[in-house]
C-alpha positions as a Markdown table, in Angstrom:
| # | Residue | x | y | z |
|---|---|---|---|---|
| 1 | Met | -0.3 | -0.1 | 0.1 |
| 2 | Lys | 1.3 | 3.5 | -0.6 |
| 3 | Pro | 2.0 | 5.7 | 2.0 |
| 4 | Gly | -1.1 | 8.2 | 2.8 |
| 5 | Val | -3.6 | 5.9 | 1.4 |
| 6 | Ala | -6.1 | 4.4 | 3.5 |
| 7 | Thr | -7.7 | 0.9 | 3.4 |
| 8 | Ser | -10.9 | 0.7 | 1.4 |
| 9 | Ala | -14.0 | 0.7 | 4.0 |
| 10 | Pro | -16.8 | -2.0 | 2.9 |
| 11 | Asn | -19.2 | 0.3 | 4.5 |
| 12 | Val | -19.3 | 3.0 | 2.6 |
| 13 | Ala | -19.9 | 0.5 | -0.6 |
| 14 | Phe | -22.9 | 1.2 | -2.7 |
| 15 | Lys | -23.9 | -0.2 | -6.3 |
| 16 | Phe | -25.7 | 1.8 | -9.1 |
| 17 | Asp | -28.8 | 0.0 | -10.8 |
| 18 | Asp | -28.2 | 0.3 | -14.5 |
| 19 | Asp | -30.8 | 2.9 | -15.1 |
| 20 | Ala | -29.6 | 5.2 | -12.0 |
| 21 | Thr | -31.0 | 8.7 | -12.4 |
| 22 | Leu | -27.5 | 9.8 | -11.2 |
| 23 | Leu | -25.2 | 7.6 | -14.4 |
| 24 | Ala | -27.8 | 9.6 | -16.8 |
| 25 | Pro | -26.4 | 12.5 | -19.1 |
| 26 | Leu | -27.3 | 16.0 | -18.4 |
| 27 | Gln | -26.7 | 18.8 | -20.4 |
| 28 | Val | -25.2 | 21.9 | -18.3 |
| 29 | Gly | -25.5 | 25.0 | -19.8 |
| 30 | Asp | -23.4 | 24.6 | -22.7 |
| 31 | Thr | -21.7 | 21.5 | -21.5 |
| 32 | Phe | -22.9 | 18.2 | -21.5 |
| 33 | Ala | -21.9 | 16.1 | -18.5 |
| 34 | Ala | -21.8 | 12.2 | -18.9 |
| 35 | Asn | -23.5 | 11.4 | -15.7 |
| 36 | Arg | -24.8 | 13.6 | -12.7 |
| 37 | Val | -22.1 | 13.2 | -10.1 |
| 38 | Phe | -19.9 | 15.8 | -10.0 |
| 39 | Met | -16.8 | 16.3 | -8.6 |
| 40 | Ala | -17.0 | 19.3 | -5.9 |
| 41 | Pro | -14.7 | 21.9 | -5.5 |
| 42 | Leu | -12.1 | 20.9 | -2.8 |
| 43 | Thr | -9.1 | 22.7 | -1.6 |
| 44 | Arg | -5.6 | 21.3 | -1.6 |
| 45 | Ser | -3.2 | 23.6 | -0.7 |
| 46 | Arg | -0.4 | 22.7 | -3.4 |
| 47 | Ala | -0.2 | 25.7 | -5.5 |
| 48 | Gln | 3.4 | 27.3 | -6.0 |
| 49 | Ala | 4.1 | 30.3 | -3.4 |
| 50 | Asp | 2.7 | 32.5 | -6.5 |
| 51 | Gly | -0.5 | 31.1 | -7.0 |
| 52 | Thr | 0.4 | 28.8 | -9.7 |
| 53 | Pro | -0.8 | 25.7 | -10.0 |
| 54 | Ser | 1.3 | 22.7 | -8.8 |
| 55 | Tyr | 2.6 | 20.7 | -11.1 |
| 56 | Leu | 1.1 | 17.6 | -9.9 |
| 57 | Ala | -2.2 | 19.3 | -10.6 |
| 58 | Ala | -3.4 | 18.0 | -14.5 |
| 59 | Gln | -2.4 | 14.7 | -13.2 |
| 60 | Tyr | -4.4 | 14.8 | -10.2 |
| 61 | Tyr | -7.5 | 16.3 | -12.1 |
| 62 | Ala | -7.1 | 14.1 | -15.0 |
| 63 | Gln | -7.3 | 10.8 | -13.0 |
| 64 | Arg | -10.7 | 12.2 | -11.8 |
| 65 | Ala | -12.4 | 12.8 | -15.3 |
| 66 | Ser | -15.0 | 10.4 | -15.6 |
| 67 | Ala | -16.7 | 13.1 | -13.0 |
| 68 | Gly | -19.7 | 14.4 | -14.6 |
| 69 | Leu | -18.3 | 18.1 | -13.8 |
| 70 | Ile | -14.9 | 18.5 | -12.4 |
| 71 | Ile | -15.5 | 22.0 | -10.1 |
| 72 | Thr | -12.0 | 22.7 | -9.5 |
| 73 | Glu | -10.9 | 23.5 | -6.1 |
| 74 | Ala | -11.7 | 27.6 | -5.1 |
| 75 | Thr | -9.3 | 29.7 | -7.1 |
| 76 | Ala | -8.3 | 33.2 | -6.2 |
| 77 | Val | -9.6 | 36.6 | -8.6 |
| 78 | Ser | -6.8 | 38.7 | -7.5 |
| 79 | Lys | -3.8 | 38.9 | -5.4 |
| 80 | Asp | -6.0 | 40.4 | -2.6 |
| 81 | Ala | -9.0 | 37.7 | -2.8 |
| 82 | Asn | -6.4 | 35.2 | -1.8 |
| 83 | Gly | -5.1 | 34.2 | 2.0 |
| 84 | Ala | -7.8 | 32.1 | 3.6 |
| 85 | Tyr | -5.5 | 28.5 | 3.1 |
| 86 | Val | -1.7 | 28.8 | 2.1 |
| 87 | Asn | -0.7 | 27.8 | -1.5 |
| 88 | Thr | -3.8 | 27.8 | -2.9 |
| 89 | Pro | -4.1 | 28.8 | -6.6 |
| 90 | Gly | -5.5 | 32.1 | -8.8 |
| 91 | Ile | -6.6 | 33.1 | -12.4 |
| 92 | Tyr | -5.3 | 36.6 | -12.6 |
| 93 | Thr | -1.7 | 36.4 | -14.1 |
| 94 | Asp | -0.6 | 34.9 | -17.1 |
| 95 | Arg | 1.4 | 32.3 | -15.6 |
| 96 | His | -1.7 | 31.1 | -13.9 |
| 97 | Gln | -3.5 | 30.8 | -17.1 |
| 98 | Gln | -0.7 | 28.8 | -18.9 |
| 99 | Lys | -0.6 | 26.4 | -15.8 |
| 100 | Trp | -4.7 | 26.1 | -16.0 |
| 101 | Ala | -4.5 | 25.8 | -19.5 |
| 102 | Asp | -2.2 | 22.4 | -19.2 |
| 103 | Ile | -4.8 | 21.0 | -17.0 |
| 104 | Ala | -8.1 | 21.9 | -18.7 |
| 105 | Ser | -5.9 | 20.2 | -21.5 |
| 106 | Ala | -5.4 | 17.0 | -19.3 |
| 107 | Val | -8.9 | 16.5 | -18.3 |
| 108 | His | -9.7 | 17.1 | -21.6 |
| 109 | Arg | -8.1 | 14.4 | -23.2 |
| 110 | Glu | -9.6 | 12.1 | -20.8 |
| 111 | Gly | -12.7 | 12.9 | -21.7 |
| 112 | Gly | -13.7 | 15.4 | -19.2 |
| 113 | Arg | -15.1 | 18.4 | -18.5 |
| 114 | Met | -14.3 | 21.2 | -15.9 |
| 115 | Phe | -15.7 | 24.5 | -14.3 |
| 116 | Met | -12.9 | 26.6 | -12.5 |
| 117 | Gln | -14.6 | 28.3 | -9.0 |
| 118 | Leu | -13.9 | 31.9 | -8.5 |
| 119 | Trp | -13.5 | 33.2 | -5.4 |
| 120 | His | -12.8 | 36.0 | -3.1 |
| 121 | Val | -12.3 | 35.2 | 0.7 |
| 122 | Gly | -13.2 | 38.3 | 2.2 |
| 123 | Arg | -12.8 | 38.6 | 6.0 |
| 124 | Met | -11.9 | 34.9 | 5.8 |
| 125 | Gly | -8.0 | 36.0 | 4.8 |
| 126 | His | -5.4 | 36.2 | 7.3 |
| 127 | Pro | -2.7 | 39.0 | 6.0 |
| 128 | Asp | 0.4 | 36.9 | 7.1 |
| 129 | Ile | -0.6 | 34.5 | 4.3 |
| 130 | Ser | -2.0 | 37.1 | 1.3 |
| 131 | Gly | 0.5 | 40.0 | 2.6 |
| 132 | Val | -2.7 | 42.2 | 2.4 |
| 133 | His | -5.3 | 43.3 | 4.9 |
| 134 | Pro | -8.8 | 41.3 | 4.5 |
| 135 | Val | -11.6 | 43.3 | 3.6 |
| 136 | Ala | -15.5 | 42.7 | 3.8 |
| 137 | Pro | -18.9 | 44.2 | 3.7 |
| 138 | Ser | -18.4 | 45.8 | 7.0 |
| 139 | Ala | -15.2 | 45.4 | 9.9 |
| 140 | Ile | -16.4 | 42.2 | 11.9 |
| 141 | Ala | -14.3 | 39.7 | 12.3 |
| 142 | Ala | -14.8 | 36.1 | 12.1 |
| 143 | Asn | -14.8 | 34.2 | 14.6 |
| 144 | Met | -12.0 | 31.7 | 13.4 |
| 145 | Thr | -8.5 | 30.8 | 13.1 |
| 146 | Ala | -6.4 | 30.5 | 10.0 |
| 147 | His | -3.3 | 28.3 | 9.6 |
| 148 | Thr | -0.5 | 30.7 | 8.6 |
| 149 | Pro | 3.3 | 29.8 | 7.7 |
| 150 | Thr | 3.9 | 30.5 | 11.5 |
| 151 | Gly | 1.3 | 28.6 | 12.7 |
| 152 | Arg | -2.8 | 28.9 | 13.6 |
| 153 | Lys | -3.6 | 32.6 | 14.1 |
| 154 | Pro | -7.3 | 34.4 | 15.0 |
| 155 | Leu | -8.3 | 36.0 | 12.2 |
| 156 | Val | -8.4 | 39.9 | 12.3 |
| 157 | Val | -10.8 | 42.5 | 12.2 |
| 158 | Pro | -11.4 | 43.4 | 8.4 |
| 159 | Arg | -11.4 | 46.5 | 6.5 |
| 160 | Ala | -15.0 | 47.5 | 5.6 |
| 161 | Leu | -15.1 | 48.4 | 1.7 |
| 162 | Glu | -16.0 | 51.4 | 0.3 |
| 163 | Thr | -18.5 | 51.5 | -1.6 |
| 164 | Glu | -16.5 | 53.0 | -4.9 |
| 165 | Glu | -14.4 | 49.8 | -4.5 |
| 166 | Ile | -17.2 | 47.5 | -5.1 |
| 167 | Pro | -17.3 | 47.9 | -9.1 |
| 168 | Gly | -13.4 | 46.7 | -8.5 |
| 169 | Ile | -14.4 | 43.6 | -6.9 |
| 170 | Val | -17.0 | 42.9 | -9.9 |
| 171 | Ala | -14.5 | 43.5 | -12.4 |
| 172 | Asp | -11.7 | 41.3 | -11.1 |
| 173 | Phe | -14.5 | 38.4 | -10.9 |
| 174 | Arg | -15.3 | 38.9 | -14.7 |
| 175 | Ala | -11.6 | 38.8 | -15.7 |
| 176 | Ala | -10.9 | 36.1 | -13.9 |
| 177 | Ala | -13.7 | 34.5 | -16.0 |
| 178 | Arg | -12.4 | 35.6 | -19.1 |
| 179 | Arg | -8.6 | 34.1 | -18.0 |
| 180 | Ala | -10.4 | 30.4 | -17.3 |
| 181 | Val | -12.4 | 30.4 | -20.1 |
| 182 | Asp | -9.5 | 31.8 | -22.7 |
| 183 | Ala | -7.3 | 28.7 | -20.7 |
| 184 | Gly | -9.9 | 25.9 | -22.0 |
| 185 | Met | -12.2 | 25.5 | -18.9 |
| 186 | Asp | -15.6 | 24.8 | -19.7 |
| 187 | Gly | -17.3 | 27.8 | -17.6 |
| 188 | Val | -16.9 | 29.0 | -14.2 |
| 189 | Glu | -18.2 | 28.5 | -10.7 |
| 190 | Ile | -19.1 | 31.8 | -9.0 |
| 191 | His | -17.9 | 31.4 | -5.0 |
| 192 | Gly | -21.2 | 32.8 | -3.3 |
| 193 | Ala | -20.8 | 30.4 | -0.1 |
| 194 | Asn | -19.1 | 29.5 | 3.0 |
| 195 | Gly | -18.3 | 32.6 | 4.6 |
| 196 | Tyr | -16.3 | 34.2 | 1.8 |
| 197 | Leu | -16.8 | 37.9 | 0.6 |
| 198 | Leu | -20.1 | 37.4 | -1.7 |
| 199 | His | -21.6 | 34.9 | 1.0 |
| 200 | Glu | -20.6 | 37.7 | 3.8 |
| 201 | Phe | -22.5 | 40.5 | 1.8 |
| 202 | Gln | -25.4 | 38.7 | 1.6 |
| 203 | Ser | -25.7 | 37.7 | 5.7 |
| 204 | Asp | -28.2 | 40.3 | 7.5 |
| 205 | Val | -25.7 | 39.6 | 10.5 |
| 206 | Val | -22.2 | 39.9 | 8.6 |
| 207 | Asn | -23.2 | 43.0 | 6.2 |
| 208 | Gln | -24.1 | 45.8 | 8.4 |
| 209 | Arg | -23.8 | 48.4 | 5.7 |
| 210 | Thr | -26.1 | 51.5 | 5.5 |
| 211 | Asp | -25.5 | 51.8 | 1.6 |
| 212 | Ala | -27.0 | 50.3 | -1.7 |
| 213 | Tyr | -25.4 | 47.0 | -0.6 |
| 214 | Gly | -26.8 | 46.6 | 2.8 |
| 215 | Gly | -29.9 | 46.2 | 4.8 |
| 216 | Ser | -32.8 | 44.9 | 2.7 |
| 217 | Pro | -32.4 | 41.3 | 1.1 |
| 218 | Glu | -32.2 | 43.2 | -2.2 |
| 219 | Asn | -29.5 | 45.3 | -1.2 |
| 220 | Arg | -27.5 | 42.4 | 0.4 |
| 221 | Ala | -27.9 | 40.3 | -2.4 |
| 222 | Arg | -26.4 | 43.1 | -5.0 |
| 223 | Leu | -22.9 | 42.3 | -5.2 |
| 224 | Thr | -23.6 | 38.6 | -6.4 |
| 225 | Ala | -25.9 | 39.4 | -8.6 |
| 226 | Glu | -23.8 | 41.7 | -10.5 |
| 227 | Val | -20.6 | 39.8 | -10.4 |
| 228 | Val | -23.2 | 37.0 | -11.9 |
| 229 | Glu | -24.6 | 39.7 | -14.7 |
| 230 | Ala | -21.2 | 40.7 | -15.1 |
| 231 | Val | -19.6 | 37.5 | -15.8 |
| 232 | Val | -22.8 | 36.2 | -17.8 |
| 233 | Asp | -22.0 | 39.1 | -20.1 |
| 234 | Glu | -18.1 | 38.2 | -20.3 |
| 235 | Ile | -18.2 | 34.5 | -21.4 |
| 236 | Gly | -22.1 | 33.6 | -21.8 |
| 237 | Ala | -24.9 | 32.3 | -19.4 |
| 238 | Gly | -24.3 | 28.6 | -20.2 |
| 239 | Arg | -20.6 | 28.6 | -19.0 |
| 240 | Val | -21.6 | 30.0 | -15.4 |
| 241 | Gly | -22.6 | 28.3 | -12.6 |
| 242 | Leu | -23.0 | 29.6 | -8.5 |
| 243 | Arg | -22.6 | 28.4 | -5.6 |
| 244 | Ile | -24.7 | 29.4 | -2.0 |
| 245 | Ser | -24.7 | 27.7 | 1.2 |
| 246 | Pro | -27.9 | 29.4 | 2.5 |
| 247 | Gly | -28.3 | 29.2 | 6.5 |
| 248 | Asn | -25.5 | 26.9 | 7.1 |
| 249 | Gly | -23.4 | 28.7 | 9.1 |
| 250 | Val | -20.0 | 27.8 | 6.8 |
| 251 | Gly | -17.5 | 30.3 | 7.7 |
| 252 | Asp | -18.9 | 32.0 | 10.6 |
| 253 | Val | -21.7 | 33.6 | 8.8 |
| 254 | Gln | -25.1 | 34.1 | 10.0 |
| 255 | Glu | -28.5 | 34.4 | 8.2 |
| 256 | Asn | -31.6 | 35.6 | 10.4 |
| 257 | Asp | -33.8 | 34.7 | 7.3 |
| 258 | Pro | -31.6 | 32.8 | 5.0 |
| 259 | Val | -35.2 | 32.5 | 2.7 |
| 260 | Ala | -35.8 | 35.9 | 2.2 |
| 261 | Thr | -32.2 | 36.7 | 1.6 |
| 262 | Tyr | -31.8 | 33.7 | -1.3 |
| 263 | Glu | -35.0 | 35.0 | -2.9 |
| 264 | Ala | -33.8 | 38.2 | -3.5 |
| 265 | Leu | -30.9 | 37.1 | -5.3 |
| 266 | Leu | -32.8 | 33.9 | -7.0 |
| 267 | Asp | -35.6 | 36.3 | -8.4 |
| 268 | Arg | -32.9 | 38.4 | -10.0 |
| 269 | Ile | -30.3 | 36.3 | -11.8 |
| 270 | Ala | -32.8 | 33.5 | -12.4 |
| 271 | Pro | -33.8 | 35.1 | -15.7 |
| 272 | Leu | -30.1 | 34.9 | -16.7 |
| 273 | Gly | -30.5 | 31.4 | -17.6 |
| 274 | Ile | -27.3 | 30.4 | -16.2 |
| 275 | Ala | -25.6 | 26.7 | -16.2 |
| 276 | Tyr | -26.4 | 25.7 | -12.4 |
| 277 | Leu | -27.1 | 26.5 | -8.9 |
| 278 | His | -24.9 | 24.5 | -6.6 |
| 279 | Val | -26.2 | 24.5 | -3.5 |
| 280 | Leu | -24.6 | 23.6 | -0.3 |
| 281 | Ile | -27.2 | 22.3 | 2.4 |
| 282 | Asp | -28.5 | 19.7 | 4.2 |
| 283 | Pro | -31.8 | 18.7 | 2.9 |
| 284 | Thr | -33.2 | 17.2 | 5.5 |
| 285 | Leu | -33.5 | 20.9 | 6.6 |
| 286 | Thr | -37.2 | 22.9 | 5.0 |
| 287 | Thr | -34.7 | 25.2 | 3.7 |
| 288 | Phe | -33.9 | 23.0 | 1.1 |
| 289 | Gly | -37.3 | 23.0 | 0.1 |
| 290 | Ala | -38.3 | 26.4 | -0.1 |
| 291 | Ile | -34.5 | 27.1 | -2.0 |
| 292 | Arg | -35.1 | 24.3 | -4.5 |
| 293 | Ala | -38.6 | 25.8 | -5.4 |
| 294 | Leu | -36.9 | 29.1 | -6.3 |
| 295 | Trp | -34.9 | 27.8 | -8.8 |
| 296 | Pro | -36.1 | 26.6 | -12.0 |
| 297 | Gly | -32.8 | 25.3 | -13.6 |
| 298 | Val | -30.4 | 22.7 | -13.2 |
| 299 | Phe | -29.9 | 22.3 | -9.5 |
| 300 | Val | -26.9 | 20.7 | -7.7 |
| 301 | Leu | -26.8 | 19.5 | -4.5 |
| 302 | Asn | -23.4 | 19.1 | -2.1 |
| 303 | Thr | -24.6 | 17.7 | 1.2 |
| 304 | Gly | -21.5 | 18.7 | 2.7 |
| 305 | Arg | -20.9 | 16.1 | 5.4 |
| 306 | Asn | -17.9 | 15.3 | 6.8 |
| 307 | Thr | -18.8 | 11.9 | 7.6 |
| 308 | Gly | -19.3 | 10.3 | 3.8 |
| 309 | Thr | -21.6 | 10.6 | 1.2 |
| 310 | Asp | -24.9 | 8.9 | 1.4 |
| 311 | Phe | -25.3 | 7.4 | -2.4 |
| 312 | Cys | -28.5 | 5.7 | -2.0 |
| 313 | Gln | -30.2 | 8.9 | -0.7 |
| 314 | Leu | -28.7 | 10.9 | -3.3 |
| 315 | Glu | -30.2 | 8.8 | -5.9 |
| 316 | Ser | -33.2 | 9.1 | -4.2 |
| 317 | Phe | -33.1 | 12.9 | -4.8 |
| 318 | Ala | -32.3 | 12.3 | -7.9 |
| 319 | Glu | -35.0 | 9.9 | -9.0 |
| 320 | Trp | -37.6 | 12.0 | -7.3 |
| 321 | Gly | -36.7 | 14.9 | -9.5 |
| 322 | Ala | -35.3 | 16.9 | -5.9 |
| 323 | Val | -32.2 | 17.3 | -7.9 |
| 324 | Ser | -30.7 | 17.4 | -11.2 |
| 325 | Ala | -27.1 | 16.4 | -9.8 |
| 326 | Val | -25.0 | 15.9 | -7.0 |
| 327 | Ala | -21.5 | 17.5 | -6.1 |
| 328 | Val | -19.3 | 15.1 | -4.0 |
| 329 | Gly | -15.5 | 15.8 | -2.7 |
| 330 | Arg | -13.8 | 13.7 | -0.3 |
| 331 | Ser | -15.0 | 10.2 | -2.3 |
| 332 | Tyr | -13.6 | 11.8 | -5.4 |
| 333 | Leu | -10.6 | 12.6 | -3.1 |
| 334 | Ala | -9.6 | 9.4 | -2.7 |
| 335 | Asn | -11.3 | 7.5 | -5.2 |
| 336 | Pro | -10.2 | 8.8 | -9.0 |
| 337 | Asp | -12.7 | 6.0 | -10.6 |
| 338 | Leu | -15.5 | 6.7 | -8.3 |
| 339 | Ile | -18.2 | 6.2 | -11.2 |
| 340 | Asp | -16.7 | 2.9 | -12.0 |
| 341 | Arg | -16.9 | 1.7 | -8.1 |
| 342 | Leu | -20.4 | 3.1 | -8.0 |
| 343 | Val | -21.1 | 0.9 | -11.1 |
| 344 | Leu | -19.5 | -2.0 | -9.9 |
| 345 | Gly | -20.4 | -1.8 | -6.6 |
| 346 | Ala | -16.5 | -1.9 | -5.3 |
| 347 | Glu | -15.4 | -1.1 | -1.6 |
| 348 | Leu | -14.1 | 2.7 | -1.7 |
| 349 | Asn | -10.7 | 4.2 | -0.7 |
| 350 | Glu | -10.7 | 6.0 | 2.6 |
| 351 | Pro | -9.5 | 9.9 | 2.2 |
| 352 | Asp | -6.3 | 10.3 | 4.5 |
| 353 | Ala | -7.4 | 13.7 | 6.2 |
| 354 | Ala | -3.4 | 14.0 | 7.3 |
| 355 | Thr | -2.7 | 14.5 | 3.5 |
| 356 | Phe | -5.9 | 16.9 | 2.8 |
| 357 | Tyr | -3.4 | 20.1 | 2.3 |
| 358 | Ala | -0.1 | 18.2 | 2.9 |
| 359 | Pro | 2.3 | 19.3 | 0.1 |
| 360 | Gly | 3.3 | 16.9 | -2.7 |
| 361 | Pro | 2.3 | 13.6 | -4.2 |
| 362 | Val | 1.3 | 11.7 | -0.8 |
| 363 | Gly | -2.5 | 11.6 | -0.7 |
| 364 | Tyr | -3.1 | 14.0 | -4.1 |
| 365 | Ile | -1.9 | 11.5 | -7.1 |
| 366 | Asp | -1.2 | 8.3 | -5.6 |
| 367 | Tyr | -5.0 | 7.0 | -4.5 |
| 368 | Pro | -5.3 | 3.4 | -6.1 |
| 369 | Thr | -7.9 | 2.8 | -8.8 |
| 370 | Leu | -9.5 | -0.6 | -9.1 |
| 371 | Ala | -7.5 | -1.8 | -12.6 |
| 372 | Glu | -4.3 | -0.4 | -10.0 |
| 373 | Leu | -5.3 | -2.6 | -7.4 |
| 374 | Glu | -6.1 | -5.6 | -9.6 |
| 375 | Ala | -2.6 | -5.1 | -11.2 |
| 376 | Arg | -0.5 | -5.4 | -8.1 |
| 377 | Glu | -2.5 | -8.1 | -6.9 |
| 378 | Ser | -2.3 | -10.5 | -9.9 |
| 379 | Ala | 1.9 | -9.0 | -9.8 |
């Protein structure tokens, strides 16, 4: 067994029926997905110091090309947008773009499809990581810590963005989307979830502004909507997805009334006809039904559970029509050939948490496929 790769766990095995809904193809905007089990964005902290993706990233993503759609790890739209984790990638320089072009080509050679997730970390950034002071809708610190190069430290009080600075944020997302598509990505996913900048603006707790970007649900949704509109204008609606995480408290962002907040946002952007809405939510909550009813297009569910993915439950949701597709993370992290394993009912590799954010190939490109395991056994 390779270092860093845990043993398979029979209690997480699952076998799809031949006519499983999640194995059916799906048109996602301009992109044809061969199945409905998408790879969720996963921060791996293996980029170079300047934000250029790792030399191993092309192999990592190409190994997982059988996903219906790969959504890349969160990628900064500017230098100031980074800083939540060390060694995370960007898409704001020519060098970044060239490396992402290599990655997109590798995935496409294997028959895969790929969207790049774009983010601005907002108050979740730490100056010891980014080299700049973080910004946010209001000067309210998150009650969290960051893993800085010199150890874990509390997040600092961010600087509230001036109103005249906000068009620059929108422009950064637009420019990053253009670079991503020019690099060969099939599209981009705008990160409006998990406590980062766009999510912070949507919160009626974190956002205490009194200008056009604060107060009412419509005002708090304004920045995310403007980003979506700008990116659609730049690369076309069929290449744009949006991720949200209503009411789940991820990233120390609270929302007193998530349904009203996201109703304002979704009412504004639904007419654009974007490729999909990616929702990180517990499907047992009433909020799930309310948000689902607000969205007429492709709806991608991410349960965000840390204890494993219940594929039986997800298949039921898809069969009932409650979701169009699902996005799973750790199962793809540890199983490059996840679709093959689910079709065959094979055991799944267990992800090794100790190597999630560690540098190098261990726990990144060395999880074995079924074919590799069989070759070892027969050697």
